[in-house]
C-alpha positions as CSV (number, residue, x, y, z in Angstrom):
1,M,-176.4,-12.8,-103.0
2,K,-175.7,-16.5,-102.7
3,K,-173.7,-16.0,-99.5
4,Y,-176.6,-14.0,-97.9
5,F,-179.0,-16.8,-98.8
6,L,-176.7,-19.3,-97.2
7,L,-176.4,-17.2,-94.1
8,V,-180.1,-16.9,-93.7
9,A,-180.7,-20.6,-94.4
10,V,-178.2,-21.6,-91.7
11,A,-179.6,-19.2,-89.2
12,L,-183.1,-20.6,-89.8
13,I,-181.9,-24.1,-89.4
14,F,-180.2,-23.2,-86.1
15,A,-183.3,-21.5,-84.8
16,W,-185.6,-24.3,-85.9
17,S,-183.4,-27.0,-84.3
18,S,-183.0,-25.0,-81.1
19,A,-186.8,-24.6,-80.9
20,T,-187.4,-28.3,-81.4
21,T,-184.7,-29.7,-79.1
22,S,-187.1,-30.6,-76.3
23,A,-189.7,-32.1,-78.6
24,A,-187.7,-35.0,-80.2
25,N,-185.6,-37.9,-79.2
26,Y,-182.0,-37.2,-80.2
27,T,-180.3,-40.3,-79.1
28,T,-178.8,-43.0,-81.4
29,N,-177.0,-46.3,-81.3
30,A,-175.7,-45.7,-84.8
31,V,-172.1,-46.6,-85.6
32,N,-171.9,-44.8,-89.0
33,V,-173.3,-41.6,-90.4
34,I,-173.2,-40.5,-94.0
35,S,-174.1,-36.9,-94.8
36,I,-174.0,-34.2,-97.4
37,N,-173.9,-30.4,-97.1
38,P,-176.6,-29.3,-99.6
39,F,-175.9,-25.6,-98.9
40,S,-172.4,-25.9,-100.3
41,L,-173.9,-26.7,-103.7
42,I,-174.8,-23.0,-103.9
43,D,-171.1,-22.3,-104.4
44,G,-170.6,-25.3,-106.7
45,L,-169.0,-27.5,-104.0
46,L,-170.2,-31.1,-103.5
47,N,-169.1,-32.4,-100.1
48,V,-169.9,-35.8,-98.8
49,T,-168.9,-37.0,-95.3
50,F,-168.7,-40.5,-93.7
51,E,-168.4,-40.8,-90.0
52,H,-167.5,-43.9,-88.0
53,K,-167.9,-44.3,-84.3
54,L,-164.6,-45.4,-82.7
55,S,-165.6,-45.4,-79.0
56,A,-168.3,-44.0,-76.7
57,K,-166.9,-40.5,-77.1
58,N,-164.8,-40.5,-80.3
59,S,-165.3,-40.8,-84.0
60,L,-163.4,-40.5,-87.3
61,T,-164.7,-38.8,-90.4
62,V,-163.6,-39.0,-94.0
63,N,-164.9,-36.5,-96.6
64,A,-164.7,-36.1,-100.3
65,S,-165.2,-32.9,-102.2
66,Y,-165.6,-31.7,-105.7
67,W,-165.7,-28.1,-106.8
68,G,-166.1,-26.9,-110.4
69,Y,-166.5,-23.5,-112.0
70,E,-167.8,-23.5,-115.5
71,S,-165.5,-25.6,-117.7
72,Y,-162.1,-24.4,-116.7
73,A,-161.6,-24.7,-113.0
74,T,-161.9,-27.8,-110.8
75,G,-160.9,-28.9,-107.3
76,I,-161.0,-32.4,-105.9
77,G,-160.4,-33.0,-102.2
78,I,-160.2,-35.6,-99.6
79,G,-160.0,-35.0,-95.9
80,A,-160.4,-36.5,-92.4
81,S,-161.2,-35.3,-88.9
82,Y,-161.0,-36.9,-85.5
83,R,-163.9,-35.9,-83.2
84,W,-164.2,-35.8,-79.5
85,Y,-167.8,-35.7,-78.4
86,I,-168.2,-33.5,-75.3
87,D,-171.3,-34.1,-73.1
88,L,-171.3,-30.4,-72.3
89,F,-175.0,-30.3,-71.2
90,E,-174.8,-33.7,-69.4
91,E,-177.5,-35.2,-71.6
92,G,-175.9,-38.7,-71.7
93,K,-175.0,-38.3,-75.4
94,S,-172.2,-40.4,-77.0
95,A,-170.3,-40.4,-80.3
96,T,-172.2,-39.6,-83.5
97,N,-174.6,-37.4,-81.4
98,G,-174.2,-34.0,-79.7
99,L,-171.3,-31.5,-79.6
100,S,-168.0,-32.5,-81.1
101,I,-164.6,-30.8,-81.7
102,G,-161.4,-32.0,-83.2
103,P,-158.6,-31.6,-85.7
104,R,-159.1,-31.9,-89.4
105,L,-156.8,-32.5,-92.3
106,Q,-157.8,-31.6,-95.9
107,Y,-156.0,-32.3,-99.3
108,Y,-157.1,-30.5,-102.5
109,H,-155.9,-30.8,-106.1
110,W,-156.7,-27.7,-108.1
111,S,-156.7,-27.5,-111.9
112,Y,-157.2,-24.6,-114.2
113,S,-157.4,-24.8,-118.0
114,W,-158.5,-22.0,-120.4
115,D,-159.1,-22.5,-124.1
116,N,-156.2,-20.4,-125.3
117,D,-153.7,-22.3,-123.2
118,W,-152.0,-19.2,-121.7
119,A,-152.9,-20.2,-118.2
120,D,-153.1,-24.0,-117.9
121,F,-151.8,-25.2,-114.5
122,S,-152.6,-27.4,-111.5
123,Y,-151.4,-27.6,-108.0
124,S,-152.1,-29.3,-104.7
125,S,-152.7,-27.9,-101.2
126,L,-152.7,-29.5,-97.7
127,S,-154.5,-27.8,-94.8
128,L,-154.6,-28.4,-91.1
129,G,-157.3,-27.0,-88.8
130,V,-160.2,-27.5,-86.4
131,E,-163.8,-28.5,-86.8
132,I,-166.7,-27.9,-84.4
133,A,-170.1,-29.5,-84.9
134,Y,-173.4,-30.3,-83.2
135,K,-175.4,-33.3,-84.4
136,W,-179.0,-34.0,-83.8
137,V,-180.4,-37.5,-84.7
138,F,-184.1,-37.8,-85.3
139,D,-186.0,-41.1,-85.1
140,N,-182.6,-42.9,-84.5
141,K,-181.6,-42.4,-88.2
142,W,-182.0,-38.9,-89.7
143,V,-179.2,-36.4,-89.0
144,V,-178.9,-32.6,-88.9
145,E,-175.5,-31.3,-88.2
146,P,-174.4,-27.6,-88.2
147,T,-170.6,-27.4,-88.6
148,L,-168.0,-24.7,-88.3
149,N,-164.4,-25.2,-89.5
150,Y,-161.2,-23.3,-90.0
151,S,-158.0,-24.6,-91.7
152,F,-154.7,-23.0,-92.6
153,P,-152.4,-24.2,-95.4
154,I,-149.3,-26.2,-94.5
155,V,-148.4,-27.0,-98.1
156,K,-149.5,-24.7,-100.9
157,K,-148.4,-23.3,-104.3
158,S,-146.1,-20.3,-104.0
159,G,-148.0,-17.1,-104.4
160,Y,-151.4,-18.5,-103.5
161,S,-153.0,-18.0,-100.1
162,F,-155.7,-20.5,-99.6
163,T,-157.4,-20.5,-96.2
164,D,-160.2,-23.0,-95.8
165,Y,-163.0,-21.8,-93.5
166,G,-166.7,-22.1,-93.4
167,F,-169.8,-23.3,-91.9
168,G,-172.6,-25.5,-93.2
169,V,-175.3,-27.8,-92.3
170,N,-174.9,-31.5,-93.1
171,L,-178.0,-33.6,-93.6
172,G,-177.6,-37.3,-93.5
173,Y,-178.5,-40.8,-92.4
174,A,-177.3,-42.8,-89.3
175,F,-176.9,-46.5,-89.5
C-alpha cells in the first residue's frame, strides 16, 4: 500500500511540475543545494543530499542515509555522485538546475540484532551505479528534484543480493 501511495505522489508531482514549467522562473545562481526526500520516509529511510556546483555544467553530491526497521534492523549509508548537467532543451540552464546524469557510489553498513541472539550480525555493502535527475529551482532558492537511480553491488555479504534502485523527489533549498 505504501508503495502505491509513493507512486501516485511521484506521478502527481511530475504532472504538477510539468504543468507549471512555463509559469515560473527556474534559473539559479546557487552554488550549493541541500535537500531531503520526504517520500522515502514512508519506507523508514531518511536520505539527505548536499550538492556543490563545481563548474558551469558539473556538480558533486554527497548523501547520508539512515534506515531502521523496528528495533532490530538498521542501515547507515553514505554516498556520492558526480553530475553532468545537460542542456537538452537549450534553455540556458547550468549546474544545480535542469537535467543531470552521472555515476553514483553508495556505501551501507547493515546491522541486525534480535533479542534471542540467534541472528545477530552486521555487514557492509558497496554499490556502483547511475543517477538521473531533473531539478527545478523556484524563486532562486526552493528546489524540487525528481530522481531515478540504479546501482549494483560491487562488494556485498556472501548470500545476499542487494540491488539499490529507486526513484524519489527531493525537496530542498539552494544557496
